[in-house]
N, C-alpha and C positions, 0 to 999 in steps of 0.2 A: 468563501463558501456561502456566507450569509447573503451576499448579493446574488449569487447564483440560485439560491433558494427562493429569492424574490423574483426570479425569472429573467435575470440579465445573462443572455447567452454569451456575450463577450467575456464577461467576468468568469463564467463557468469554464470556457475554453482555456482562459489564462490559468485558472486554478488547476485544471487537469494537466496542463503542460508543466507547471511547477511541481505538482505532485509526481508526475511521471519521472522527472529527473531525480527527485528525492527517493522514490521507490527503487529506481534503478541502482542508485548508490547503495541503498540498504541491502538489496538482494545480492549485489556483487560481494559486499562484505560478508554476508551470511553464507553464501554458497561457495566462495573461494574458487576452487578449481572447476566447479560445475557452473561457471559463469555463462555458458551457452544456454542455460535454462532460465536465465534472468528475464528475458523479454516476455515469454509466455506468462510468467508470474506477474510481471508488471501489468500486462493486459488483463489478466484475470482479476487482479486487485482493483484496477480502474473500473472494470465492469461491476464489481461488487460495490465499490464506492458509489457509482451511479445508481445502482439499484437500491441502495440503502440511504441515499442522501437525505431523505425525509426524516430519518431516525437520528440525524446528527443533532446533538444537544448543544445549542449555542453557548451554553454556560461553560462548556469544557473546551479545552484547547483542541483545535483541529488536528494537530499532529498526534495527539494521544489517540484520538478516534481512528485516524488513518493507520497508525502503527498497530492498533489492535486488529484491524482488518488484515493488514499485511502479515502480521505475525501468524494469524490463523491460516492464511493461505500458505505460508511457508511450512507450518506444521503439517498441513494436509499433504503438501508436496513431499515432505520427508517421509511421511507414512507410506505414500504411494510408491516412492522410489526405493524404499527399503534400506536406504543408506543412513548411516549414523553421521550426523554433522554436528559441529559445535552448537551449543545453545544460542538462540538468537532473540531472547526475550529482553535483552538490554535495550532500553529506550535510547540510550546514548548513541547506539548504532544508527538510529533514525535521525 
């Protein structure tokens, strides 16, 4: 992420690709049977990461920052869907 913040587009594409895979696994674990809803959440989260990348604090782990964004997207999704799903705030899932 640091290289992408410096303007390296190749690094940014690679970082987004890695994050996409990780986000997909996270949302699949959290959503269980609602796995068909994973891809929209991944895309929404990547859009948010892109929009907020200037706020990333380089002193903190990237995964913690990304997990916070993903967790909030998941909670928003749960509120919209009205379904009760198991808690997903466990960082070990990410």
